TIRO-2110 file (N, C-alpha, C; in Angstrom, 1 decimal):
// TIRO-2110
0.8, -1.2, 0.0, N, 1, A
0.0, 0.0, 0.0, CA, 1, A
0.9, 1.3, 0.0, C, 1, A
0.3, 2.4, -0.3, N, 2, A
1.1, 3.6, -0.4, CA, 2, A
1.4, 4.2, 1.0, C, 2, A
0.6, 3.8, 2.0, N, 3, A
0.9, 4.2, 3.3, CA, 3, A
1.8, 3.2, 4.0, C, 3, A
2.9, 3.6, 4.5, N, 4, A
3.9, 2.7, 5.1, CA, 4, A
3.3, 2.1, 6.4, C, 4, A
3.2, 0.8, 6.6, N, 5, A
2.7, 0.1, 7.7, CA, 5, A
3.4, 0.5, 9.0, C, 5, A
4.7, 0.7, 8.9, N, 6, A
5.5, 1.1, 10.1, CA, 6, A
5.1, 2.4, 10.6, C, 6, A
4.9, 3.4, 9.7, N, 7, A
4.4, 4.7, 10.1, CA, 7, A
3.0, 4.6, 10.7, C, 7, A
2.2, 3.8, 10.2, N, 8, A
0.8, 3.7, 10.7, CA, 8, A
0.9, 3.1, 12.1, C, 8, A
1.6, 2.0, 12.3, N, 9, A
1.7, 1.4, 13.6, CA, 9, A
2.4, 2.3, 14.6, C, 9, A
3.4, 3.1, 14.2, N, 10, A
4.0, 4.1, 15.1, CA, 10, A
3.0, 5.1, 15.5, C, 10, A
2.1, 5.6, 14.6, N, 11, A
1.1, 6.6, 14.9, CA, 11, A
0.1, 6.0, 15.9, C, 11, A
-0.3, 4.8, 15.7, N, 12, A
-1.3, 4.1, 16.7, CA, 12, A
-0.6, 4.0, 18.0, C, 12, A
0.6, 3.6, 18.1, N, 13, A
1.3, 3.4, 19.3, CA, 13, A
1.5, 4.8, 20.0, C, 13, A
1.8, 5.8, 19.3, N, 14, A
2.0, 7.2, 19.9, CA, 14, A
0.7, 7.6, 20.4, C, 14, A
-0.4, 7.3, 19.8, N, 15, A
-1.8, 7.7, 20.2, CA, 15, A
-2.1, 7.0, 21.5, C, 15, A
-1.8, 5.7, 21.6, N, 16, A
-2.1, 4.9, 22.8, CA, 16, A
-1.2, 5.3, 24.0, C, 16, A
0.0, 5.8, 23.7, N, 17, A
0.9, 6.1, 24.8, CA, 17, A
1.0, 7.6, 25.0, C, 17, A
0.1, 8.4, 24.5, N, 18, A
0.1, 9.8, 24.5, CA, 18, A
0.2, 10.4, 25.9, C, 18, A
0.9, 11.5, 26.1, N, 19, A
1.1, 12.1, 27.4, CA, 19, A
0.0, 13.1, 27.7, C, 19, A
-1.0, 13.1, 27.0, N, 20, A
-2.1, 14.1, 27.3, CA, 20, A
-2.7, 13.7, 28.7, C, 20, A
-2.9, 14.7, 29.5, N, 21, A
-3.4, 14.4, 30.9, CA, 21, A
-4.7, 13.6, 30.9, C, 21, A
-4.9, 12.8, 32.0, N, 22, A
-6.1, 12.0, 32.1, CA, 22, A
-7.3, 12.9, 32.1, C, 22, A
-7.2, 14.1, 32.7, N, 23, A
-8.4, 15.0, 32.7, CA, 23, A
-8.9, 15.4, 31.3, C, 23, A
-8.0, 15.4, 30.4, N, 24, A
-8.3, 15.8, 29.0, CA, 24, A
-8.6, 14.7, 28.1, C, 24, A
-8.1, 13.5, 28.4, N, 25, A
-8.2, 12.4, 27.4, CA, 25, A
-8.8, 11.2, 27.9, C, 25, A
-9.4, 10.5, 26.9, N, 26, A
-9.9, 9.1, 27.1, CA, 26, A
-9.5, 8.4, 25.9, C, 26, A
-8.8, 7.3, 26.1, N, 27, A
-8.4, 6.5, 24.9, CA, 27, A
-9.5, 5.5, 24.7, C, 27, A
-9.7, 5.1, 23.4, N, 28, A
-10.7, 4.1, 23.1, CA, 28, A
-10.3, 3.2, 22.0, C, 28, A
-10.9, 2.0, 22.0, N, 29, A
-10.8, 1.0, 20.9, CA, 29, A
-12.2, 0.7, 20.5, C, 29, A
-12.4, 0.6, 19.2, N, 30, A
-13.8, 0.3, 18.6, CA, 30, A
-13.6, -0.8, 17.6, C, 30, A
-14.6, -1.7, 17.6, N, 31, A
-14.7, -2.7, 16.6, CA, 31, A
-16.1, -2.5, 15.9, C, 31, A
-16.1, -2.5, 14.6, N, 32, A
-17.3, -2.2, 13.8, CA, 32, A
-17.5, -3.3, 12.7, C, 32, A
-18.7, -3.6, 12.4, N, 33, A
-19.1, -4.3, 11.2, CA, 33, A
-19.2, -3.3, 10.1, C, 33, A
-18.7, -3.6, 8.9, N, 34, A
-18.7, -2.7, 7.8, CA, 34, A
-19.3, -3.3, 6.6, C, 34, A
-20.1, -2.5, 5.9, N, 35, A
-20.6, -2.7, 4.6, CA, 35, A
-20.0, -1.7, 3.6, C, 35, A
-19.0, -2.2, 2.9, N, 36, A
-18.3, -1.3, 2.0, CA, 36, A
-18.9, -1.3, 0.6, C, 36, A
-18.9, -0.1, 0.0, N, 37, A
-19.4, 0.0, -1.4, CA, 37, A
-18.2, 0.4, -2.3, C, 37, A
-17.9, -0.4, -3.3, N, 38, A
-16.9, 0.0, -4.3, CA, 38, A
-17.6, 0.3, -5.5, C, 38, A
-17.6, 1.5, -5.9, N, 39, A
-18.3, 2.0, -7.1, CA, 39, A
-17.5, 1.5, -8.3, C, 39, A
-18.1, 0.7, -9.2, N, 40, A
-17.4, 0.2, -10.3, CA, 40, A
-18.0, 0.9, -11.6, C, 40, A
-17.2, 1.7, -12.3, N, 41, A
-17.7, 2.4, -13.5, CA, 41, A
-17.9, 1.5, -14.7, C, 41, A
-17.4, 0.3, -14.6, N, 42, A
-17.5, -0.6, -15.8, CA, 42, A
-18.7, -1.5, -15.6, C, 42, A
-19.0, -2.0, -14.4, N, 43, A
-20.1, -2.9, -14.1, CA, 43, A
-20.8, -2.5, -12.8, C, 43, A
-21.6, -3.3, -12.2, N, 44, A
-22.4, -3.0, -11.1, CA, 44, A
-21.4, -2.8, -9.9, C, 44, A
-21.9, -2.0, -8.9, N, 45, A
-21.2, -1.8, -7.7, CA, 45, A
-20.9, -3.1, -7.0, C, 45, A
-19.8, -3.1, -6.2, N, 46, A
-19.4, -4.3, -5.5, CA, 46, A
-19.6, -4.0, -4.0, C, 46, A
-20.2, -4.9, -3.2, N, 47, A
-20.4, -4.6, -1.8, CA, 47, A
-19.8, -5.6, -0.9, C, 47, A
-18.5, -5.5, -0.7, N, 48, A
-17.8, -6.5, 0.3, CA, 48, A
-18.2, -6.1, 1.7, C, 48, A
-18.3, -7.2, 2.6, N, 49, A
-18.6, -7.0, 4.0, CA, 49, A
-17.3, -7.4, 4.8, C, 49, A
-17.2, -6.7, 5.9, N, 50, A
-16.0, -7.0, 6.7, CA, 50, A
-16.1, -6.3, 8.1, C, 50, A
-14.9, -5.9, 8.6, N, 51, A
-14.8, -5.3, 9.9, CA, 51, A
-13.9, -4.0, 9.8, C, 51, A
-14.0, -3.2, 10.8, N, 52, A
-13.1, -2.1, 11.0, CA, 52, A
-12.7, -1.9, 12.4, C, 52, A
-11.5, -1.7, 12.7, N, 53, A
-11.0, -1.4, 14.1, CA, 53, A
-10.6, 0.1, 14.1, C, 53, A
-10.9, 0.7, 15.2, N, 54, A
-10.5, 2.1, 15.4, CA, 54, A
-9.8, 2.3, 16.8, C, 54, A
-8.8, 3.1, 16.8, N, 55, A
-8.1, 3.4, 18.0, CA, 55, A
-8.1, 5.0, 18.1, C, 55, A
-8.5, 5.5, 19.2, N, 56, A
-8.6, 7.0, 19.3, CA, 56, A
-8.2, 7.5, 20.6, C, 56, A
-7.9, 8.8, 20.6, N, 57, A
-7.5, 9.5, 21.9, CA, 57, A
-8.2, 10.9, 21.8, C, 57, A
-8.8, 11.2, 23.0, N, 58, A
-9.4, 12.6, 23.1, CA, 58, A
-8.3, 13.6, 23.2, C, 58, A
-8.4, 14.7, 22.4, N, 59, A
-7.4, 15.7, 22.4, CA, 59, A
-8.0, 17.0, 23.0, C, 59, A
-9.3, 17.1, 23.1, N, 60, A
-9.9, 18.3, 23.7, CA, 60, A
-11.4, 17.9, 24.1, C, 60, A
-12.2, 18.8, 24.6, N, 61, A
-13.5, 18.5, 24.9, CA, 61, A
-14.4, 18.0, 23.7, C, 61, A
-14.0, 18.5, 22.5, N, 62, A
-14.9, 18.2, 21.4, CA, 62, A
-14.1, 17.5, 20.2, C, 62, A
-12.8, 17.3, 20.4, N, 63, A
-12.1, 16.7, 19.3, CA, 63, A
-11.3, 15.4, 19.8, C, 63, A
-11.3, 14.4, 18.8, N, 64, A
-10.5, 13.2, 19.0, CA, 64, A
-9.5, 13.1, 17.8, C, 64, A
-8.5, 12.3, 18.0, N, 65, A
-7.6, 11.9, 16.9, CA, 65, A
-7.9, 10.4, 16.8, C, 65, A
-8.2, 9.9, 15.6, N, 66, A
-8.7, 8.6, 15.5, CA, 66, A
-8.0, 7.9, 14.3, C, 66, A
-7.5, 6.6, 14.5, N, 67, A
-7.0, 5.8, 13.4, CA, 67, A
-7.9, 4.7, 13.1, C, 67, A
-8.1, 4.4, 11.8, N, 68, A
-8.9, 3.3, 11.3, CA, 68, A
-8.1, 2.3, 10.6, C, 68, A
-8.5, 1.0, 10.7, N, 69, A
-8.0, -0.1, 9.9, CA, 69, A
-9.1, -1.0, 9.6, C, 69, A
-9.4, -1.3, 8.3, N, 70, A
-10.5, -2.2, 8.0, CA, 70, A
-10.2, -3.1, 6.8, C, 70, A
-11.0, -4.1, 6.7, N, 71, A
-10.8, -5.1, 5.6, CA, 71, A
-12.2, -5.7, 5.3, C, 71, A
-12.5, -5.8, 4.0, N, 72, A
-13.8, -6.4, 3.6, CA, 72, A
-13.5, -7.3, 2.3, C, 72, A
-14.4, -8.3, 2.2, N, 73, A
-14.2, -9.3, 1.1, CA, 73, A
-15.6, -9.5, 0.5, C, 73, A
-15.6, -9.7, -0.9, N, 74, A
-16.8, -10.1, -1.6, CA, 74, A
-16.3, -11.2, -2.5, C, 74, A
-16.8, -12.4, -2.3, N, 75, A
-16.5, -13.6, -3.2, CA, 75, A
-17.7, -14.0, -4.0, C, 75, A
-18.8, -13.2, -4.0, N, 76, A
-20.0, -13.5, -4.7, CA, 76, A
-20.3, -12.6, -5.9, C, 76, A
-19.3, -12.0, -6.4, N, 77, A
-19.5, -11.0, -7.5, CA, 77, A
-19.2, -11.8, -8.8, C, 77, A
-20.0, -11.4, -9.8, N, 78, A
-19.8, -12.1, -11.1, CA, 78, A
-18.6, -11.7, -11.9, C, 78, A
-18.2, -10.4, -11.6, N, 79, A
-17.0, -9.9, -12.4, CA, 79, A
-15.7, -10.4, -11.9, C, 79, A
-15.6, -10.8, -10.6, N, 80, A
-14.3, -11.3, -10.0, CA, 80, A
-14.6, -12.6, -9.2, C, 80, A
-13.6, -13.4, -9.1, N, 81, A
-13.7, -14.5, -8.2, CA, 81, A
-13.7, -14.0, -6.8, C, 81, A
-13.0, -12.9, -6.5, N, 82, A
-13.0, -12.3, -5.1, CA, 82, A
-12.4, -10.9, -5.2, C, 82, A
-13.0, -10.0, -4.4, N, 83, A
-12.5, -8.7, -4.3, CA, 83, A
-12.3, -8.4, -2.8, C, 83, A
-11.0, -7.9, -2.5, N, 84, A
-10.7, -7.6, -1.2, CA, 84, A
-10.4, -6.1, -1.1, C, 84, A
-11.0, -5.4, -0.1, N, 85, A
-10.7, -4.0, 0.1, CA, 85, A
-10.1, -3.9, 1.5, C, 85, A
-8.9, -3.3, 1.5, N, 86, A
-8.2, -3.1, 2.8, CA, 86, A
-7.9, -1.5, 2.9, C, 86, A
-8.3, -1.0, 4.0, N, 87, A
-8.2, 0.5, 4.1, CA, 87, A
-7.7, 0.9, 5.5, C, 87, A
-7.0, 2.1, 5.5, N, 88, A
-6.6, 2.6, 6.8, CA, 88, A
-6.6, 4.2, 6.6, C, 88, A
-6.8, 4.8, 7.8, N, 89, A
-6.8, 6.3, 7.8, CA, 89, A
-6.5, 6.9, 9.1, C, 89, A
-6.2, 8.2, 9.1, N, 90, A
-6.0, 9.0, 10.3, CA, 90, A
-6.8, 10.2, 10.2, C, 90, A
-7.6, 10.5, 11.3, N, 91, A
-8.6, 11.5, 11.2, CA, 91, A
-8.6, 12.4, 12.5, C, 91, A
-9.1, 13.6, 12.2, N, 92, A
-9.5, 14.5, 13.3, CA, 92, A
-11.0, 14.4, 13.4, C, 92, A
-11.6, 14.1, 14.6, N, 93, A
-13.0, 13.9, 14.7, CA, 93, A
-13.6, 14.9, 15.7, C, 93, A
-14.6, 15.6, 15.2, N, 94, A
-15.3, 16.6, 16.1, CA, 94, A
-16.7, 16.2, 16.4, C, 94, A
-17.1, 16.6, 17.7, N, 95, A
-18.4, 16.1, 18.2, CA, 95, A
-19.4, 17.3, 18.4, C, 95, A
-20.7, 17.1, 18.2, N, 96, A
-21.7, 18.0, 18.6, CA, 96, A
-22.7, 17.3, 19.4, C, 96, A
-22.8, 17.6, 20.8, N, 97, A
-23.7, 16.8, 21.6, CA, 97, A
-25.1, 17.0, 21.2, C, 97, A
-25.9, 15.8, 21.4, N, 98, A
-27.3, 15.8, 21.1, CA, 98, A
-27.9, 15.2, 22.3, C, 98, A
-28.5, 16.0, 23.2, N, 99, A
-29.1, 15.4, 24.4, CA, 99, A
-28.0, 15.1, 25.4, C, 99, A
-28.3, 14.2, 26.4, N, 100, A
-27.3, 13.9, 27.4, CA, 100, A
-26.4, 12.8, 27.1, C, 100, A
-26.8, 11.8, 26.2, N, 101, A
-26.1, 10.6, 26.0, CA, 101, A
-25.6, 10.4, 24.6, C, 101, A
-25.9, 11.3, 23.7, N, 102, A
-25.6, 11.1, 22.3, CA, 102, A
-24.8, 12.3, 21.7, C, 102, A
-24.1, 12.0, 20.6, N, 103, A
-23.4, 13.1, 19.9, CA, 103, A
-23.3, 12.8, 18.4, C, 103, A
-23.5, 13.8, 17.6, N, 104, A
-23.3, 13.7, 16.2, CA, 104, A
-21.7, 14.0, 16.0, C, 104, A
-21.2, 13.4, 15.0, N, 105, A
-19.8, 13.7, 14.8, CA, 105, A
-19.5, 13.8, 13.3, C, 105, A
-18.4, 14.5, 13.0, N, 106, A
-17.8, 14.6, 11.6, CA, 106, A
-16.3, 14.3, 11.7, C, 106, A
-15.8, 13.7, 10.7, N, 107, A
-14.3, 13.4, 10.7, CA, 107, A
-13.7, 13.7, 9.4, C, 107, A
-12.5, 14.1, 9.4, N, 108, A
-11.8, 14.4, 8.1, CA, 108, A
-10.3, 14.1, 8.4, C, 108, A
-9.7, 13.6, 7.3, N, 109, A
-8.3, 13.3, 7.4, CA, 109, A
-7.8, 12.6, 6.1, C, 109, A
-6.9, 11.7, 6.2, N, 110, A
-6.3, 11.1, 5.0, CA, 110, A
-6.5, 9.6, 5.1, C, 110, A
-6.6, 8.9, 4.0, N, 111, A
-6.8, 7.4, 4.0, CA, 111, A
-6.1, 6.8, 2.8, C, 111, A
-5.8, 5.5, 3.0, N, 112, A
-5.2, 4.7, 1.9, CA, 112, A
-6.1, 3.5, 1.7, C, 112, A
-6.3, 3.1, 0.5, N, 113, A
-7.1, 2.0, 0.1, CA, 113, A
-6.4, 1.1, -0.8, C, 113, A
-6.4, -0.2, -0.6, N, 114, A
-5.9, -1.2, -1.5, CA, 114, A
-7.0, -2.1, -1.9, C, 114, A
-7.3, -2.2, -3.2, N, 115, A
-8.3, -3.1, -3.8, CA, 115, A
-7.6, -4.2, -4.5, C, 115, A
-7.9, -5.5, -4.2, N, 116, A
-7.2, -6.6, -4.8, CA, 116, A
-8.3, -7.5, -5.4, C, 116, A
-8.3, -7.7, -6.7, N, 117, A
-9.2, -8.5, -7.5, CA, 117, A
-8.5, -9.8, -7.8, C, 117, A
-9.2, -10.9, -7.5, N, 118, A
-8.7, -12.2, -7.9, CA, 118, A
-9.6, -12.7, -9.1, C, 118, A
-8.9, -13.1, -10.1, N, 119, A
-9.5, -13.7, -11.3, CA, 119, A
-8.9, -15.0, -11.6, C, 119, A
-9.4, -15.8, -12.5, N, 120, A
-8.9, -17.1, -12.8, CA, 120, A
-7.5, -17.1, -13.2, C, 120, A
-7.1, -16.0, -13.8, N, 121, A
-5.7, -15.9, -14.3, CA, 121, A
-4.8, -15.0, -13.5, C, 121, A
-5.1, -14.7, -12.2, N, 122, A
-4.2, -14.0, -11.4, CA, 122, A
-4.9, -13.0, -10.5, C, 122, A
-4.0, -12.2, -9.7, N, 123, A
-4.4, -11.2, -8.8, CA, 123, A
-4.0, -9.8, -9.3, C, 123, A
-4.8, -8.8, -9.2, N, 124, A
-4.5, -7.5, -9.6, CA, 124, A
-4.8, -6.5, -8.4, C, 124, A
-3.9, -5.6, -8.2, N, 125, A
-4.1, -4.7, -7.1, CA, 125, A
-4.2, -3.3, -7.6, C, 125, A
-4.9, -2.4, -6.9, N, 126, A
-5.1, -1.0, -7.1, CA, 126, A
-5.0, -0.3, -5.8, C, 126, A
-3.9, 0.6, -5.7, N, 127, A
-3.7, 1.4, -4.5, CA, 127, A
-4.1, 2.8, -4.8, C, 127, A
-4.6, 3.4, -3.7, N, 128, A
-4.9, 4.9, -3.8, CA, 128, A
-4.9, 5.5, -2.4, C, 128, A
-4.7, 6.8, -2.3, N, 129, A
-4.7, 7.5, -1.1, CA, 129, A
-5.1, 8.9, -1.3, C, 129, A
-5.6, 9.5, -0.2, N, 130, A
-6.0, 10.9, -0.4, CA, 130, A
-7.0, 11.3, 0.8, C, 130, A
-7.7, 12.4, 0.5, N, 131, A
-8.6, 13.0, 1.5, CA, 131, A
-9.7, 12.1, 1.8, C, 131, A
-10.1, 12.0, 3.0, N, 132, A
-11.2, 11.1, 3.5, CA, 132, A
-12.1, 11.8, 4.5, C, 132, A
-13.4, 11.5, 4.5, N, 133, A
-14.3, 12.2, 5.5, CA, 133, A
-15.5, 11.3, 5.8, C, 133, A
-16.2, 11.7, 6.9, N, 134, A
-17.3, 10.9, 7.3, CA, 134, A
-18.1, 11.6, 8.3, C, 134, A
-19.3, 11.0, 8.7, N, 135, A
-20.1, 11.6, 9.7, CA, 135, A
-20.9, 10.4, 10.4, C, 135, A
-21.4, 10.7, 11.6, N, 136, A
-22.1, 9.6, 12.3, CA, 136, A
-22.7, 10.1, 13.6, C, 136, A
-23.2, 9.1, 14.4, N, 137, A
-23.8, 9.3, 15.7, CA, 137, A
-23.3, 8.3, 16.6, C, 137, A
-23.0, 8.7, 17.9, N, 138, A
-22.6, 7.8, 18.9, CA, 138, A
-23.5, 8.0, 20.1, C, 138, A
-23.9, 6.9, 20.8, N, 139, A
-24.8, 7.0, 21.9, CA, 139, A
-24.1, 6.2, 23.1, C, 139, A
-24.1, 6.8, 24.2, N, 140, A
-23.5, 6.2, 25.4, CA, 140, A
-24.4, 5.1, 25.9, C, 140, A
-23.8, 3.9, 26.1, N, 141, A
-24.5, 2.7, 26.7, CA, 141, A
-24.1, 2.6, 28.1, C, 141, A
-22.9, 2.9, 28.5, N, 142, A
-22.4, 3.0, 29.9, CA, 142, A
-21.2, 3.9, 29.9, C, 142, A
-20.6, 4.1, 31.1, N, 143, A
-19.5, 5.0, 31.2, CA, 143, A
-18.3, 4.5, 30.3, C, 143, A
-18.2, 3.3, 30.0, N, 144, A
-17.1, 2.7, 29.3, CA, 144, A
-17.4, 2.2, 27.9, C, 144, A
-18.7, 2.3, 27.5, N, 145, A
-19.1, 1.7, 26.2, CA, 145, A
-20.1, 2.6, 25.4, C, 145, A
-19.8, 2.8, 24.2, N, 146, A
-20.7, 3.6, 23.3, CA, 146, A
-21.1, 2.7, 22.1, C, 146, A
-22.3, 2.9, 21.6, N, 147, A
-22.8, 2.4, 20.3, CA, 147, A
-22.5, 3.5, 19.3, C, 147, A
-21.9, 3.1, 18.1, N, 148, A
-21.5, 4.0, 17.1, CA, 148, A
-22.0, 3.6, 15.7, C, 148, A
-22.4, 4.5, 14.9, N, 149, A
-22.8, 4.2, 13.5, CA, 149, A
-22.3, 5.4, 12.7, C, 149, A
-21.8, 5.1, 11.5, N, 150, A
-21.3, 6.2, 10.6, CA, 150, A
-21.2, 5.8, 9.2, C, 150, A
-21.0, 6.8, 8.4, N, 151, A
-20.7, 6.7, 6.9, CA, 151, A
-19.3, 7.3, 6.8, C, 151, A
-18.4, 6.6, 6.1, N, 152, A
-17.1, 7.2, 5.8, CA, 152, A
-16.7, 6.9, 4.4, C, 152, A
-16.3, 8.0, 3.7, N, 153, A
-15.8, 7.9, 2.3, CA, 153, A
-14.3, 7.8, 2.4, C, 153, A
-13.7, 6.7, 1.9, N, 154, A
-12.3, 6.5, 2.0, CA, 154, A
-11.5, 6.9, 0.8, C, 154, A
-12.1, 6.9, -0.3, N, 155, A
-11.4, 7.2, -1.6, CA, 155, A
-12.4, 7.6, -2.7, C, 155, A
-11.9, 8.6, -3.4, N, 156, A
-12.6, 9.1, -4.6, CA, 156, A
-11.6, 9.2, -5.7, C, 156, A
-11.9, 8.6, -6.9, N, 157, A
-10.9, 8.4, -7.9, CA, 157, A
-11.7, 8.4, -9.3, C, 157, A
-11.0, 8.6, -10.4, N, 158, A
-11.6, 8.6, -11.7, CA, 158, A
-11.4, 7.3, -12.4, C, 158, A
-10.8, 6.3, -11.8, N, 159, A
-10.5, 5.0, -12.4, CA, 159, A
-11.7, 4.1, -12.3, C, 159, A
-11.6, 2.8, -12.7, N, 160, A
-12.7, 1.8, -12.7, CA, 160, A
-13.4, 1.8, -11.4, C, 160, A
-12.7, 1.8, -10.3, N, 161, A
-13.3, 1.8, -8.9, CA, 161, A
-13.2, 3.2, -8.4, C, 161, A
-14.3, 4.0, -8.8, N, 162, A
-14.2, 5.4, -8.6, CA, 162, A
-14.4, 5.9, -7.2, C, 162, A
-15.1, 5.0, -6.3, N, 163, A
-15.4, 5.5, -5.0, CA, 163, A
-15.4, 4.3, -4.1, C, 163, A
-14.8, 4.4, -2.9, N, 164, A
-14.8, 3.4, -1.9, CA, 164, A
-15.3, 4.1, -0.6, C, 164, A
-16.5, 3.6, -0.1, N, 165, A
-17.1, 4.2, 1.1, CA, 165, A
-17.6, 3.0, 1.9, C, 165, A
-18.0, 3.3, 3.2, N, 166, A
-18.5, 2.3, 4.1, CA, 166, A
-19.5, 2.8, 5.0, C, 166, A
-20.5, 1.9, 5.3, N, 167, A
-21.4, 2.2, 6.4, CA, 167, A
-21.0, 1.2, 7.5, C, 167, A
-20.9, 1.8, 8.7, N, 168, A
-20.3, 0.9, 9.8, CA, 168, A
-21.2, 1.1, 11.1, C, 168, A
-21.2, 0.0, 11.8, N, 169, A
-21.9, 0.0, 13.1, CA, 169, A
-21.1, -0.8, 14.1, C, 169, A
-20.9, -0.3, 15.3, N, 170, A
-20.1, -1.1, 16.2, CA, 170, A
-20.1, -0.5, 17.7, C, 170, A
-19.2, -1.1, 18.5, N, 171, A
-19.1, -0.7, 19.8, CA, 171, A
-17.7, -0.1, 20.1, C, 171, A
-17.7, 1.0, 20.9, N, 172, A
-16.5, 1.7, 21.3, CA, 172, A
-16.3, 1.6, 22.8, C, 172, A
-15.1, 1.0, 23.2, N, 173, A
-14.8, 0.8, 24.6, CA, 173, A
-13.7, 1.8, 25.0, C, 173, A
-13.9, 2.5, 26.1, N, 174, A
-13.0, 3.5, 26.7, CA, 174, A
-12.1, 2.8, 27.7, C, 174, A
-10.8, 3.1, 27.6, N, 175, A
-9.9, 2.6, 28.6, CA, 175, A
-8.9, 3.6, 29.1, C, 175, A
END
């Protein structure tokens, strides 16, 4: 992929070991189920299913720094024997409280996507990276657990796979 895995892992480690004071920060880990849409300009859209992991740290009362890593697979498409989408990103995430236990959020940052198509005669990969954004809603279930749902656009391009986006729902655990 165009994003170096070592840099990505170093970023996640730095976020987890951040020296931000406990009064200002809450670290969290989230696991989401994902429905990815890969817009195919040649044939029908492809909808691989998979997971996404998020690691975040609170940097102020209304902002978090959040890293994403996800993977999704579709082996029921007519055009390919299998399509794998692997994506990662780093985001600034801002919150707008809604009531006492929920908040709307928007996020913006950079992401990298690798699409791998498997055909009878081989594997083909397509890498891309660039600006990424999303929005969603989080609801507090307990002091240490939130329910989260969002839409995130990971990539926009002019090639065969012009858009990679995902709808996600999952749980966020604070530690």
